[in-house]
Steps between C-alpha positions, in 0.01 A plus 500: 500500500272216392205741508691738272573222252134392508391860438736532204373171355138607547577837338666327204198272451259796529703701249508205259123457527401869479748625241411414137867490403663182629856612569605247764346186352268413212207401719188395306272671756405772255 
């Protein structure tokens, strides 16, 4: 269960970094 949560968190971070449109949070990575 902890591994699943970690995977979801990692996926969310990857999506936020790779996608140009910041839907989840306005991250100034771009």
